[in-house]
Structures are given as C-alpha cells and as structure tokens.
N, C-alpha and C positions, 0 to 999 in steps of 0.2 A: 558499418551496419546500416541497413535501410532504416530511416527515421520512422517510417510508418510501421514497419515490423517491430522496431524497438518500442514504439508507443503502445502497440498491441500487447507486447510482453509486460510492460509496466502496468497496463490496465489490468491484466490478469493477476499480477502480483498484488495490486491494491485490493482486488476482489478477495484474494485468499489471505491477505495480511490480517494478523491479529494484533491488538494492542493490549498491553498489560501495564497498568500504572503502578509503579513502585512507591512513589510518594508525590504529593502535590501540596505545596505550602506557600505562605506569604511570610517573609521574614526580613528583618533588618540585619544585614551582615555586620559583624564586629570588626574593629580595626585590625585584628590579627587574622582575619579571614584569608587563607592562603593554602594552596596545594599546587605543587609543581611537577610537571612531567609524569603524569599518570595516564593510564588508559582504562577508562570505565567500560564495563560490559553492558552498559545501558545508554540510551539517548538522553539528552538533557535539553530542556527548554528554559531559558531565562527571559522573563519579560521585565524590563527595567522600569521602575516607577520613579525613583530619583536617586541621587547620590552618585558616587564615582567609584571606579575600579578598573581592573585590567584583566583581559582574557587573552589566551593564546590557543588557537585551535589549528591543529595540523600545520604548525610552523608559521601561522599568520597571526599578527597581533591586532587587538582591538581595544579601544577605550570606550565602552558602551555609554550611550546617552539615554535619558528618559524617553520612553515611547518605542525604543528599539526592542525587537525580539530576536533572540539568538538560539540557533539550533546547533547543538554540539553532538555529533553523531557517535554512536557506540563504536568502540574499538579504534578510536582516534586519539592520538597524543594530545593532551590538553594541560593547560595551567591556568590558574586564576589567583588574584590577590586583591586586597584593598590597597589603595595608594595614599590614603590619609584618613583622618577621623570621620570624614563624611562618606562612609561606606554605603554601598547600595542598599536600598529597599527594593525588593523584587519578588515577583511571583516566580516560582520555579517548579519544575516537574521532571521526575526521572521516570522513564518508561522504556519498554522494549516493544518492538514491532516486527516479530518474526515473519518472514516471507520465504518459505523454503528453508534451506540450510543456513541462510544468512539473515541478519536484520535488514529490513526494507531499506534503511538509510545507508547500509553498507553497499548496496547495489548501485546507489545513485550518487551523482555529483550534484550537490545542491548548495546554494549560498548559505553561509553561516549567519549573516546579519540581514534582518528584514526591517525596513522602516517605511514610513508613510502609511502605516496601518491605522484603522479607525480606533483611536485610543479608548473611546467610551465603550465600544464593542469588546475590545480585547480585555479591558479591565473587568467587564461584566463576565466574559467567558472564563477568565482565570479565577475570579472570585467564586463563581458557581462550581468550577472544577475543584477548588480547594475545599469548599463546603461539602460537596458530594463525597470527596475522598475521606473526610472525617466521619461521615455517617457509616453505619454498619448494616443498613437495610439492603435487600436484594435490588430494589429499584435504584439505589444510589450507585451500585456497581454498573448498572446499565447507563445511568446518567453520566458518570465520569468518563466512560468510554466514548459516549456520544459527544461530549464536550471536547475531549481531546481530539477526536477526529475532525470536529468542526475547526479547531485551531489549526490542525495540520492542513486542512483544505485551504486555509488562507495562505499558507506558505506555498502550496502547489499552484495556486492561482497566480502568484507573483513571480514564479520561476519555472520555466520549462525544464523538467528533470532530464538529465542525461545519464547514460550508463557510465558508472565509474570505470576509469581506464584499467583498474586492477582486475575487473571482472568482464572485460569485453569478450574474451574468448569463450568463457562459460555462457555468457548471454547469447552469443552467436549460435551456440549449440541449442539452447532453449528456443531461440527464435526459429531455427531450422525445423524443430519439432512442430512448432505452431504453424509455420508456413506449409509444411507437409499436410497437416490436418486440414487447414483452411482450404487447400487446393484439391482435397480429395473428399470433401463432404458429400459429393454427389454419388459416392460409391461406398461400399462397406469398407471401413477402415479397421483393420485387424491389429491386434497387439504385435503379431509377427511382422507385419508390413512396416509398422512404425519403428520397431527395434532394428529391422534390417536397414532402414533408411539411415540410421545413425551408426550402423555396424556394431550394434550391441546385442548381447544375449538377452532374450526376452525376460528372463528372471531378473537380471541386473537392471534392465530398462524399467521395469515396474518400480523397483526401489528408487531408481534415479528420478523418475518422473514424479513419483509421489513426494519425494523429498523436496522438490523444487516447486511443484504446483499445488501441493496440499491435497490432492485427490488422485484416484487411479486414472491411468490413461484412457480406459474405455468410458469412465464416467465423464471425463473431460470432453471426449469426442461427442458423447450424447448431449452434453451441455451446449457445445458449439453447434450441433445440428439443430437444437431447439431454438437457439438464438437466430440462426439463419431462417428457420421456419417463421419465427415471429416477424422478422424483417419482411419476408415475402408476403405474409398475411396482411401486414400494414401497408405495403407499398405497391402491391400488384393485385390483379384480378384473377390470378391463377387459381385453378380449382384445388381442392384439398388433395386430390390424387396427383395432380401435377407437382404440387409443392412436395409431397411425399417423395416423388421420383427425384426431385432436385436435390434432396438431402439423403439419397441412398436407400429409401424404403421401397421395396417392391409391393408391399401390401399397405394400402391406405388405412385400413382398420388398425393395423399394428402401429402405424405412425400416430393415429389419433389417440390410441390408448397410451402410447409413450408420452405424447404431448400433454395429455390430461394429467398423467402422473407427475410430470416435471413442472408444469406451469399452473395446474389447478383448474384449467378450463379445457374444453375441447377446442380444436382449431376453429370451428365455426363460431363458438361462443366468444373466443378471443377476438376474432375479426369483427364481430358485431359490437363488442364492448369498446374496442379501440376506435 
C-alpha cells in the first residue's frame, strides 16, 4: 500500500475516532496480581511508577521498568502477573477508541512499550486523568477525553503507525475510495460513481462507507472539497470563482454558501483572516 495514501487514511480515522474511558486509576498491585491468556475488549495503558512485574502482549514478554508506558491493544491475547512482593505501583487506564467497525488500535501495528518519555509530564497527565475520571461533572468528561488524547498523541509522536497486516486488504479498499475522491474533487462526485468504482451496490456502499468513516459518502466528499478550498485560499491567488471550479462547483455563489455553512466564514473572509 502506498504510504502516503495509508497516512491519509489513518489521518481520517483519527479525525473520526472517538475515545471512551472505562476506568482510570492509580493503584498498588498486590502480590497475587495475575491474569493469564485473556483477550480484553478494550485498550489498556499502564504507566509504571515503581515496582516489578511481568506482561505478555500478543506473544511477546516484557518486564516493565519505572517510567515506561505500555499500550495493550483491545482484542489482543494478554497476560500479566506480579513476580514478587514488590509489585507495581502504576497509573492505568482502560478505554475504547472506535474508528469505524474496529477499534483504532486494531487497525494499526504500534509498539507496546514506550520509554524516554518526559516523566514529569506523564505523571502530571495521568494524575489529572485519574482525578477527572473520579469527578462527575460535565466538564470532567471533556477533560478526561482531552487528557487521554494528549497521552495517545505522545505515543503517535514516537512511532509511525503502520496498518496491521490482518487488515491490509480492507485498508486497501478504503484507501481506494479515498484516492478516487481525492482525484475527482474537480468534478461532481456522485454516490453512484463511488459505488461503481468499488463494484458495490449504492445502498450497500452507503452502509459500508459510514461504518468505516463515521459519516455519509457525500458528506465526506463535501468535507474534502472544503479542505481543498481552504488550501487553495491559503496558498494561491486564485479567484473565488476559479477555486470553485477547481473543486467541482459551477456556481461560485453555491460554493460560497457551502463554504460558509461548513467553515463558518465566507471564502473571502477566510482568506483575509488566514
């Protein structure tokens, strides 16, 4: 798969990804702490503060050290246990991150162990995450999501994600959809033309597309057209009419109304502000 196309697909997955925090705590593990060969339906983060223990993730063994952060993806075979009385003290979080029909971390091959992180920053982020999770206010629900996404961004900064080998074929189909849309933004992209490109019935294509991208095909096309328009407004001196034509609008007024509805500014206002 073309790495640029794959990167674009991952980008769109992140945009549509949702995070749901099931629990976030700071605990001292007990000497009997153990569970072997189980497959959780949620992702897990362990940030090790001190102590000792053992993990096995997808057949690979680890003996975590203080300051290391572990990502244990959903639907992956896992085991853990204490190895002596000096069991871990750790921050930990269970969460889901749906991106289409799968969890985001099911799509990707990512390292399980992260080290060299800013320990002061990570301790602060996890402490704030656990505090927000304990609160019952509406603002706390937003804060815990923001904090988890900040932690996950640290992981993505340290490892370029690759599409998991189990899902390469499916990702190639999704990338083909994206590539078709990207290369036809200059014209009217219809539901029928997109479905025909993948040899799918339009009704099935709508369900398939929404399941993976989180929105309807035509809404996605409109978003991509507006992204292209923003790029042209920022980087060229093309007129509004010329930009409208570049993204398949015959009527500049229709383009301007659509742009204002999607972006919140008219094209001229957007160009001036940028």
